[in-house]
C-alpha positions in Angstrom: -1.8 -30.7 18.8 -0.3 -26.6 18.5 1.4 -26.0 14.8 4.5 -24.0 16.0 4.7 -22.4 12.3 1.8 -20.3 13.3 2.4 -17.4 16.0 -1.2 -16.1 16.2 -4.4 -15.6 14.0 -6.4 -12.9 14.4 -9.4 -10.7 13.1 -8.2 -7.8 10.7 -9.7 -4.3 11.6 -9.3 -0.9 9.7 -6.5 -0.3 9.7 -4.8 -3.5 9.5 -2.3 -4.1 12.4 1.6 -4.6 11.0 4.6 -5.8 12.5 7.9 -3.8 12.7 9.4 -2.8 10.2 6.0 -1.9 9.0 3.8 0.9 10.7 0.6 1.0 9.0 -1.9 -0.9 6.3 -5.0 0.3 4.9 -6.9 -1.7 2.1 -9.4 0.6 0.2 -12.0 -0.9 -2.0 -15.0 1.2 -3.0 -17.7 0.8 -5.7 -17.6 4.2 -7.0 -20.3 5.4 -9.5 -19.9 7.0 -12.9 -17.8 10.2 -12.8 -19.1 13.9 -13.6 -17.2 16.5 -15.0 -15.6 17.3 -12.3 -13.7 13.5 -11.6 -16.3 13.0 -8.7 -18.9 10.9 -8.4 -22.3 11.8 -10.6 -24.6 11.2 -7.8 -25.5 13.2 -4.5 -23.1 13.8 -1.6 -26.2 13.9 0.6 -25.8 12.2 3.7 -21.9 12.0 3.8 -19.7 13.6 6.4 -17.5 15.6 3.6 -14.0 15.6 4.6 -14.2 12.8 7.0 -16.3 10.1 5.0 -15.0 7.0 6.1 -18.0 4.8 6.5 -19.5 3.0 3.6 -22.2 4.3 2.0 -23.8 2.8 -1.6 -20.3 0.7 -1.7 -17.9 3.9 -1.5 -16.4 6.5 0.5 -15.1 10.0 0.1 -13.0 10.2 2.7 -11.0 13.3 3.1 -12.5 14.6 -0.6 -15.1 17.3 -0.5 -15.7 16.8 -4.7 -13.4 13.8 -5.4 -12.7 11.0 -3.2 -9.4 10.7 -2.0 -6.6 12.2 0.2 -6.0 16.2 -0.5 -2.4 17.7 0.3 -1.4 16.5 3.9 2.5 16.2 4.8 4.4 12.9 6.1 8.1 12.8 7.7 10.2 9.9 8.5 8.6 6.9 7.0 7.9 5.5 3.4 4.1 4.7 1.7 3.9 1.9 -0.5 0.8 2.4 -2.4 -0.2 -0.8 -4.3 -3.2 -0.3 -7.1 -5.0 -3.3 -7.8 -7.9 -1.5 -9.7 -8.9 2.0 -10.5 -6.8 5.1 -10.7 -4.5 7.4 -8.1 -3.6 11.4 -8.9 -0.3 11.9 -7.1 1.3 15.9 -6.5 3.3 17.1 -4.3 5.0 20.1 -2.7 8.3 19.2 -4.7 6.2 19.6 -8.2 6.1 16.0 -9.2 3.0 14.7 -10.4 1.6 11.3 -11.4 -1.6 8.9 -12.4 -1.0 5.2 -12.1 -3.3 2.4 -12.3 -4.0 -1.1 -11.7 -1.0 -3.3 -11.2 1.0 -0.5 -10.5 2.9 0.5 -7.3 4.6 4.0 -5.8 7.0 3.9 -3.3 7.4 7.3 -2.0 10.2 8.3 0.5 9.1 10.8 3.0 12.0 11.5 4.6 12.7 14.8 5.7 9.2 15.9 4.8 6.9 16.4 1.8 3.4 17.0 1.6 1.2 15.2 -1.3 -1.9 14.5 -2.7 -3.4 11.5 -3.4 -6.9 11.2 -5.3 -8.9 9.2 -7.0 -10.2 10.9 -10.6 -13.3 8.8 -11.2 -12.5 8.5 -15.3 -15.3 6.9 -16.6 -18.6 8.6 -17.2 -20.7 6.1 -18.7 -19.7 3.4 -16.3 -18.9 2.8 -12.3 -15.0 3.4 -11.5 -14.5 0.6 -9.2 -11.1 1.3 -7.0 -9.2 -1.2 -5.0 -5.8 0.1 -3.5 -3.3 -1.0 -0.2 -1.2 1.4 1.1 1.7 0.4 3.7 3.7 2.7 5.7 7.5 1.3 5.7 9.2 3.1 8.8 13.0 4.3 8.3 15.5 4.0 10.6 16.4 7.0 12.3 19.7 7.2 10.2 17.5 7.7 7.0 14.6 9.6 8.8 15.6 12.9 7.4 16.7 12.2 3.7 15.5 14.1 1.0 12.1 13.2 -0.3 11.3 11.4 -3.6 9.1 9.2 -5.5 9.6 5.9 -7.5 7.4 4.2 -9.7 7.0 0.3 -10.2 4.9 0.1 -13.2 2.5 -3.1 -13.4 4.4 -4.0 -17.1 7.9 -4.4 -15.3 6.8 -6.3 -11.8 7.5 -9.8 -11.5 4.8 -11.9 -11.4 5.0 -15.6 -10.7 2.7 -17.8 -11.6 2.7 -21.7 -9.6 0.8 -24.4 -10.7 -0.2 -27.4 -8.2 0.0 -31.1 -8.9 -4.1 -31.0 -9.1 -4.2 -27.6 -11.8 -4.2 -25.1 -9.2 -2.8 -21.6 -9.9 -1.9 -19.1 -7.7 -0.5 -15.6 -9.1 2.0 -14.0 -7.0 3.0 -10.2 -7.5 6.6 -9.8 -6.2 6.3 -6.1 -5.4 9.7 -6.3 -2.6 11.9 -8.9 -1.8 11.7 -12.0 -4.2 9.5 -14.9 -4.4 11.6 -18.7 -5.2 14.2 -17.3 -7.9 12.6 -14.1 -8.8 13.5 -11.1 -7.5 11.5 -7.6 -7.0 12.5 -4.8 -8.6 14.6 -2.4 -6.8 13.3 -0.4 -3.9 14.1 3.7 -3.3 17.5 3.6 -2.5 17.3 5.0 1.4 14.4 2.5 1.9 15.1 -0.1 4.8 13.9 -2.7 2.1 17.1 -1.7 0.1 19.5 -4.1 2.0 18.9 -7.8 1.4 20.1 -8.1 5.3 16.7 -6.8 6.0 14.6 -9.2 4.5 11.9 -7.0 3.5 9.1 -8.9 1.4 5.8 -7.2 0.3 3.6 -9.3 -2.0 0.1 -10.0 -3.6 -0.8 -13.7 -3.8 -4.4 -14.5 -5.8 -5.1 -18.1 -5.4 -7.6 -20.5 -7.5 -10.2 -22.0 -5.8 -8.7 -25.4 -3.8 -5.2 -24.0 -5.4 -2.2 -25.2 -3.0 0.9 -22.9 -2.8 4.2 -23.2 -0.4 5.3 -19.9 0.6 9.4 -20.7 0.9 11.3 -20.0 4.0 13.2 -17.1 4.5 17.1 -17.6 6.0 16.7 -15.1 8.3 14.4 -14.7 11.7 11.8 -12.0 11.3 8.0 -10.5 10.9 6.2 -12.1 8.6 2.4 -11.8 8.2 0.0 -13.3 6.1 -3.2 -11.2 5.5 -6.2 -13.1 4.2 -8.6 -10.4 3.0 -10.4 -11.9 0.7 -11.9 -15.6 -0.2 -13.9 -18.5 1.5 -11.9 -20.0 4.0 -7.9 -20.9 3.9 -6.1 -23.3 5.3 -2.4 -22.4 6.8 -0.8 -25.4 7.5 -3.5 -27.2 9.9 -5.7 -24.4 10.7 -8.6 -23.2 8.9 -8.7 -19.5 8.3 -12.0 -17.5 8.2 -11.9 -14.4 5.7 -10.3 -11.1 6.9 -8.1 -12.4 9.2 -4.1 -12.2 9.6 -1.8 -14.9 10.4 1.8 -14.0 11.9 3.9 -17.0 11.2 8.0 -18.1 11.7 9.6 -16.9 8.4 12.3 -19.8 8.8 10.0 -22.8 7.6 7.9 -23.0 4.2 4.1 -22.6 4.9 1.5 -24.2 3.2 -1.5 -23.1 2.1 -4.5 -24.6 0.5 -7.6 -22.0 -0.2 -11.1 -22.5 -0.1 -13.9 -23.3 -2.6 -13.3 -19.5 -4.0 -10.9 -17.4 -5.4 -8.5 -16.2 -2.1 -6.6 -13.2 -2.0 -3.9 -12.3 0.5 -1.0 -10.0 1.0 2.6 -11.0 2.6 4.7 -8.4 4.9 7.7 -9.7 6.3 10.8 -7.4 7.3 13.9 -7.7 9.6 12.4 -5.2 12.5 14.5 -2.0 12.9 13.9 -2.2 16.7 14.0 1.3 17.3 11.6 3.7 19.8 8.8 4.8 17.7 6.8 8.2 18.1 4.2 9.2 16.1 1.7 12.3 15.4 -0.4 11.3 12.5 1.7 11.5 9.4 4.7 12.3 11.4 7.0 9.1 12.5 10.2 10.0 14.4 12.2 8.3 17.4 11.3 10.7 20.1 8.7 13.0 21.1 11.0 16.1 20.5 11.4 15.2 17.2 7.9 15.1 16.5 7.6 18.5 18.1 10.5 19.5 15.8 8.8 18.0 12.7 5.4 20.3 13.4 7.7 23.6 13.9 9.1 22.9 10.8 5.9 22.0 9.0 4.2 25.5 10.3 7.7 27.2 9.4 8.0 25.5 5.6 5.3 23.9 4.9 7.9 21.0 3.6 7.7 23.5 0.5 4.5 24.5 -0.1 1.8 23.5 -2.0 2.4 24.5 -5.9 -0.5 23.2 -7.1 -3.9 25.0 -7.9 -6.0 22.8 -6.3 -6.5 21.1 -3.0 -7.9 18.2 -4.4 -5.4 18.5 -7.6 -5.8 16.1 -10.5 -4.8 15.5 -13.9 -7.1 15.7 -17.2 -9.7 13.0 -17.6 -7.7 12.0 -20.9 -4.2 11.8 -19.3 -2.6 8.3 -19.2 -0.1 7.0 -16.9 2.7 9.1 -16.2 5.0 9.9 -13.3 6.6 13.8 -13.5 9.2 13.7 -11.2 11.2 16.8 -9.2 13.8 16.9 -11.1 11.8 17.4 -14.7 12.3 14.1 -15.7 9.0 12.4 -17.1 7.6 8.7 -17.5 4.6 8.3 -19.9 3.4 4.7 -19.8 
């Protein structure tokens, strides 16, 4: 008998398939080696397609970096990025003069709005041991009314993000980081003010979930019929309702019913993305996401003319000092130090 709580089950590629209001989701797991004096890998880069190194070799990738892994400065317009860090460090700099370093458990929520350039580098801070990195980057669309708002970013620091721990009847534990929305009665920190997630009526939820072996978990129903997707990205197997799911599959489920999960014989890891669709036309060209092709052309012209403020930093692959801790320097000059 078909389970009417499960809409579809699909294997995941790279990037992961998403549903409106989300545009894109990438999961990066890299087992980086020891770092060198330039915060890059202390090993040869021979055999890599430097500048476009997206094929895992020796357990890691350089991405668009040439001396340090990561994504040197590039523009965005018309949407938001939510960068969830699980291990390692990310160094941020942008065309507004803002900067930051964030680590395991931290989340950066950036509204690109009318246009910003930013750099996301992965500094290998440890010289005496490896530098594993694990992050998610989720692109959340902006509605037409907010596509040209002023750009800015907000830090959701690990110490402040609500965490829910659920123990089932057999003693199995699940840990849920509530990044957006809510879980049971626990509400997330506020997102950026112009975000689609800022209005509770849009029921946006972003959760990361860790389940013990054999743990059971109920994901509560939403009171709204919205898009809800579970990404089972690491584990042995997962039973969703009565369906057994293999590792690295996504499951689209109904949002108005409780969903019951039972994990397999290893620790299981999931990401959940949920939200009311914006239901507007999407025109995308690389890092620009607008509603029409004419708006994409305008975005390209605007970037060529203004460079979205230019690049105020000395390096294309800008990173901060090795001994610099977690911090956020905002465009208005205010600074957070953790």
